[in-house]
NUPA-676091 format. One line per field, with one value per residue: chain; x, y, z of N, C-alpha, C, O in turn; residue in three letters. Coordinates in nm, 3 decimals, decimal comma, padded with zeros to 5 digits. Example, Ala and Ser with C-alpha at 12.3 -4.5 7.8 and 13.67 -1.06 7.14 Angstrom:
<pts>
c (A_A);
nc1 (01,319_01,285);
nc2 (-00,569_-00,225);
nc3 (00,780_00,708);
cac1 (01,230_01,367);
cac2 (-00,450_-00,106);
cac3 (00,780_00,714);
cc1 (01,320_01,290);
cc2 (-00,330_00,003);
cc3 (00,780_00,787);
oc1 (01,424_01,341);
oc2 (-00,332_00,114);
oc3 (00,846_00,804);
r (Ala_Ser);
</pts>
This chain:
<pts>
c (A_A_A_A_A_A_A_A_A_A_A_A_A_A_A_A_A_A_A_A_A_A_A_A_A_A_A_A_A_A_A_A_A_A_A_A_A_A_A_A_A_A_A_A_A_A_A_A_A_A_A_A_A_A_A_A_A_A_A_A_A_A_A_A_A_A_A_A_A_A_A_A_A_A_A_A_A_A_A_A_A_A_A_A_A_A_A_A_A_A_A);
nc1 (00,088_00,055_00,159_-00,024_-00,259_-00,289_-00,334_-00,576_-00,756_-00,743_-00,666_-00,830_-01,095_-01,093_-01,065_-01,283_-01,477_-01,406_-01,469_-01,751_-01,807_-01,700_-01,853_-02,111_-02,065_-02,027_-02,285_-02,422_-02,299_-02,289_-02,210_-02,090_-01,812_-01,742_-01,859_-01,687_-01,425_-01,490_-01,537_-01,283_-01,151_-01,275_-01,186_-00,913_-00,910_-00,998_-00,788_-00,607_-00,714_-00,685_-00,404_-00,371_-00,491_-00,316_-00,082_-00,164_-00,230_00,039_00,068_00,206_00,097_-00,146_-00,072_00,008_-00,235_-00,342_-00,164_-00,257_-00,519_-00,467_-00,349_-00,564_-00,755_-00,619_-00,605_-00,884_-00,950_-00,821_-00,941_-01,203_-01,156_-01,069_-01,306_-01,470_-01,345_-01,372_-01,652_-01,697_-01,594_-01,775_-02,006);
nc2 (-00,114_00,218_00,550_00,745_00,558_00,474_00,721_00,795_00,581_00,520_00,731_00,952_00,842_00,807_01,067_01,172_01,031_01,147_01,424_01,395_01,295_01,510_01,718_01,632_01,677_01,931_02,018_01,924_02,009_02,096_02,317_02,662_02,670_02,392_02,403_02,579_02,450_02,229_02,345_02,457_02,213_02,111_02,278_02,214_01,945_02,003_02,137_01,918_01,760_01,942_01,928_01,653_01,644_01,808_01,659_01,445_01,565_01,685_01,955_02,250_02,473_02,439_02,390_02,630_02,754_02,599_02,663_02,945_02,899_02,771_02,975_03,159_03,008_02,963_03,236_03,297_03,108_03,219_03,458_03,382_03,258_03,470_03,619_03,457_03,471_03,728_03,732_03,572_03,721_03,944_03,813);
nc3 (00,006_-00,095_00,016_-00,055_-00,070_00,181_00,312_00,184_00,234_00,511_00,671_00,617_00,641_00,919_01,013_00,918_01,080_01,333_01,285_01,278_01,534_01,707_01,616_01,702_01,963_01,987_01,940_02,150_02,365_02,718_02,831_02,757_02,733_02,668_02,403_02,282_02,289_02,143_01,891_01,835_01,815_01,607_01,384_01,412_01,323_01,069_00,957_00,959_00,770_00,544_00,531_00,475_00,224_00,088_00,085_-00,071_-00,317_-00,388_-00,355_-00,203_-00,144_-00,003_00,241_00,345_00,354_00,551_00,770_00,817_00,884_01,128_01,281_01,280_01,426_01,679_01,770_01,784_01,992_02,202_02,214_02,275_02,538_02,679_02,680_02,820_03,062_03,150_03,149_03,375_03,579_03,589_03,675);
cac1 (-00,004_00,148_00,129_-00,158_-00,367_-00,291_-00,394_-00,711_-00,844_-00,735_-00,657_-00,954_-01,214_-01,079_-01,083_-01,440_-01,549_-01,368_-01,551_-01,882_-01,810_-01,682_-01,980_-02,221_-02,028_-02,042_-02,442_-02,472_-02,216_-02,371_-02,161_-02,031_-01,669_-01,729_-01,870_-01,565_-01,328_-01,525_-01,520_-01,147_-01,092_-01,326_-01,085_-00,788_-00,944_-01,011_-00,646_-00,539_-00,772_-00,612_-00,267_-00,371_-00,512_-00,190_00,013_-00,220_-00,213_00,158_00,071_00,235_00,014_-00,242_-00,005_00,012_-00,359_-00,353_-00,103_-00,331_-00,635_-00,426_-00,335_-00,694_-00,825_-00,551_-00,649_-01,028_-00,965_-00,761_-01,049_-01,314_-01,118_-01,073_-01,444_-01,532_-01,291_-01,449_-01,800_-01,702_-01,572_-01,894_-02,117);
cac2 (00,008_00,327_00,633_00,790_00,474_00,498_00,856_00,811_00,473_00,504_00,856_01,029_00,799_00,844_01,213_01,207_00,998_01,237_01,539_01,362_01,287_01,645_01,796_01,601_01,728_02,079_02,066_01,880_02,050_02,148_02,453_02,741_02,640_02,281_02,429_02,652_02,355_02,144_02,439_02,460_02,079_02,108_02,350_02,141_01,844_02,058_02,169_01,796_01,720_02,010_01,873_01,523_01,675_01,880_01,539_01,367_01,645_01,733_02,112_02,283_02,592_02,401_02,393_02,773_02,789_02,546_02,761_03,059_02,850_02,735_03,092_03,221_02,927_03,008_03,374_03,281_03,047_03,307_03,568_03,316_03,245_03,612_03,669_03,368_03,505_03,868_03,713_03,526_03,833_04,029_03,759);
cac3 (00,006_-00,103_00,122_-00,099_-00,038_00,332_00,344_00,138_00,280_00,639_00,762_00,597_00,712_01,062_01,031_00,897_01,205_01,427_01,274_01,307_01,686_01,761_01,593_01,797_02,105_01,963_01,946_02,270_02,487_02,817_02,860_02,641_02,713_02,581_02,260_02,238_02,279_02,027_01,767_01,807_01,752_01,454_01,313_01,401_01,221_00,935_00,919_00,931_00,637_00,442_00,514_00,405_00,079_00,027_00,065_-00,180_-00,433_-00,393_-00,369_-00,087_-00,112_00,088_00,376_00,379_00,398_00,681_00,877_00,833_00,953_01,266_01,344_01,319_01,531_01,797_01,806_01,826_02,112_02,307_02,231_02,356_02,681_02,749_02,697_02,925_03,188_03,169_03,196_03,511_03,684_03,591_03,750);
cc1 (00,081_00,092_-00,009_-00,272_-00,388_-00,363_-00,558_-00,803_-00,835_-00,748_-00,785_-01,075_-01,211_-01,104_-01,232_-01,530_-01,525_-01,461_-01,694_-01,903_-01,797_-01,793_-02,101_-02,189_-02,046_-02,199_-02,495_-02,400_-02,305_-02,323_-02,094_-01,875_-01,652_-01,760_-01,744_-01,441_-01,366_-01,516_-01,365_-01,096_-01,154_-01,222_-00,958_-00,799_-00,943_-00,870_-00,577_-00,580_-00,710_-00,469_-00,275_-00,398_-00,377_-00,098_-00,034_-00,192_-00,081_00,153_00,094_00,177_-00,092_-00,196_00,002_-00,123_-00,388_-00,291_-00,198_-00,454_-00,597_-00,405_-00,474_-00,762_-00,750_-00,615_-00,798_-01,039_-00,916_-00,877_-01,171_-01,280_-01,124_-01,221_-01,505_-01,472_-01,350_-01,584_-01,808_-01,686_-01,686_-02,006_-02,106);
cc2 (00,123_00,441_00,716_00,713_00,485_00,605_00,862_00,697_00,452_00,629_00,943_00,976_00,828_00,995_01,253_01,151_01,097_01,371_01,507_01,353_01,419_01,737_01,766_01,671_01,872_02,109_02,033_01,931_02,129_02,294_02,523_02,691_02,495_02,303_02,496_02,547_02,263_02,216_02,434_02,322_02,059_02,170_02,277_02,024_01,887_02,086_02,040_01,740_01,803_01,970_01,744_01,578_01,732_01,762_01,466_01,438_01,700_01,886_02,177_02,408_02,575_02,420_02,542_02,816_02,723_02,611_02,874_03,020_02,842_02,878_03,170_03,143_02,967_03,143_03,366_03,202_03,131_03,420_03,506_03,302_03,377_03,646_03,575_03,412_03,642_03,839_03,649_03,631_03,921_03,963_03,746);
cc3 (00,003_-00,006_00,083_-00,071_00,102_00,377_00,308_00,219_00,430_00,715_00,720_00,630_00,866_01,090_01,012_01,020_01,312_01,411_01,315_01,478_01,752_01,732_01,672_01,941_02,092_01,982_02,088_02,403_02,587_02,855_02,753_02,620_02,647_02,455_02,194_02,193_02,152_01,905_01,735_01,761_01,632_01,355_01,293_01,307_01,079_00,875_00,896_00,798_00,521_00,407_00,437_00,247_00,016_00,001_-00,052_-00,311_-00,479_-00,429_-00,234_-00,051_-00,004_00,224_00,439_00,419_00,543_00,796_00,913_00,907_01,114_01,333_01,384_01,428_01,666_01,843_01,851_01,949_02,219_02,326_02,312_02,503_02,752_02,772_02,818_03,069_03,222_03,217_03,331_03,626_03,698_03,661_03,892);
oc1 (00,172_-00,016_-00,091_-00,379_-00,502_-00,447_-00,644_-00,913_-00,913_-00,826_-00,838_-01,167_-01,311_-01,164_-01,290_-01,634_-01,620_-01,521_-01,756_-02,001_-01,873_-01,826_-02,182_-02,277_-02,080_-02,236_-02,589_-02,433_-02,384_-02,400_-02,042_-01,826_-01,553_-01,701_-01,706_-01,376_-01,281_-01,485_-01,325_-01,006_-01,096_-01,183_-00,900_-00,713_-00,895_-00,844_-00,485_-00,501_-00,683_-00,420_-00,197_-00,319_-00,339_-00,035_00,049_-00,138_-00,074_00,223_00,006_00,198_-00,126_-00,271_00,001_-00,137_-00,446_-00,348_-00,218_-00,498_-00,666_-00,450_-00,493_-00,822_-00,820_-00,672_-00,832_-01,139_-00,968_-00,902_-01,228_-01,364_-01,175_-01,255_-01,581_-01,535_-01,376_-01,633_-01,909_-01,744_-01,705_-02,098_-02,199);
oc2 (00,134_00,423_00,748_00,769_00,506_00,595_00,914_00,729_00,370_00,639_01,005_01,055_00,866_01,032_01,343_01,207_01,132_01,418_01,590_01,400_01,447_01,824_01,852_01,712_01,934_02,214_02,093_01,902_02,214_02,375_02,460_02,675_02,477_02,232_02,474_02,558_02,229_02,151_02,410_02,315_01,992_02,109_02,272_02,002_01,821_02,061_02,043_01,683_01,748_01,973_01,722_01,546_01,700_01,763_01,426_01,380_01,756_01,935_02,161_02,455_02,666_02,461_02,565_02,903_02,783_02,619_02,899_03,098_02,887_02,890_03,229_03,203_03,003_03,150_03,427_03,224_03,117_03,467_03,568_03,331_03,392_03,697_03,624_03,395_03,659_03,903_03,665_03,630_03,975_04,032_03,701);
oc3 (00,085_00,049_00,169_-00,049_00,145_00,467_00,378_00,262_00,480_00,809_00,812_00,651_00,928_01,191_01,072_01,058_01,382_01,508_01,382_01,536_01,846_01,812_01,706_02,017_02,193_02,035_02,140_02,518_02,547_02,906_02,661_02,508_02,576_02,373_02,079_02,089_02,069_01,806_01,621_01,677_01,547_01,255_01,184_01,222_00,987_00,757_00,814_00,724_00,414_00,295_00,345_00,159_-00,097_-00,105_-00,134_-00,404_-00,589_-00,518_-00,150_00,061_00,071_00,312_00,559_00,506_00,633_00,905_01,032_00,991_01,205_01,446_01,491_01,517_01,761_01,951_01,952_02,017_02,330_02,437_02,401_02,587_02,863_02,879_02,902_03,173_03,341_03,310_03,400_03,734_03,807_03,706_03,958);
r (Met_Thr_Ile_Asp_Gly_Phe_Leu_Val_Tyr_Ile_Ile_Leu_Pro_Ile_Leu_Ser_Ile_Ala_Ile_Leu_Leu_Val_Phe_Ile_Arg_Phe_Leu_Met_Gly_Pro_Ala_Leu_Ser_Asp_Arg_Val_Val_Ala_Leu_Asp_Leu_Leu_Ile_Thr_Ile_Gly_Ile_Ala_Thr_Ile_Ala_Val_Tyr_Ala_Met_Ile_Ser_Asp_Gln_Ser_Ala_Phe_Leu_Asp_Ile_Ala_Met_Ile_Phe_Ala_Leu_Ile_Ala_Phe_Leu_Gly_Thr_Val_Ala_Phe_Ser_Tyr_Tyr_Leu_Glu_Lys_Arg_Lys_Lys_Asn_Asp);
</pts>
């Protein structure tokens, strides 16, 4: 089995199942912080999917896009945590 076959037949189905499970957690999360963590994990799995597609198609430009998504996800998580911290102090 080549690396492309491994990525297509093993890694992508695992990522698809992970997206489904995390999305269910995102919908059913009891608290806002659970939903924020699930959203961050969804973005991280999306970044992994982009990286796998970049390896399959041999185009490194997709890795640049994945890095930009990672930066946006990090900044979004920091902003949500700052918001949650401020919200706790106000209550």
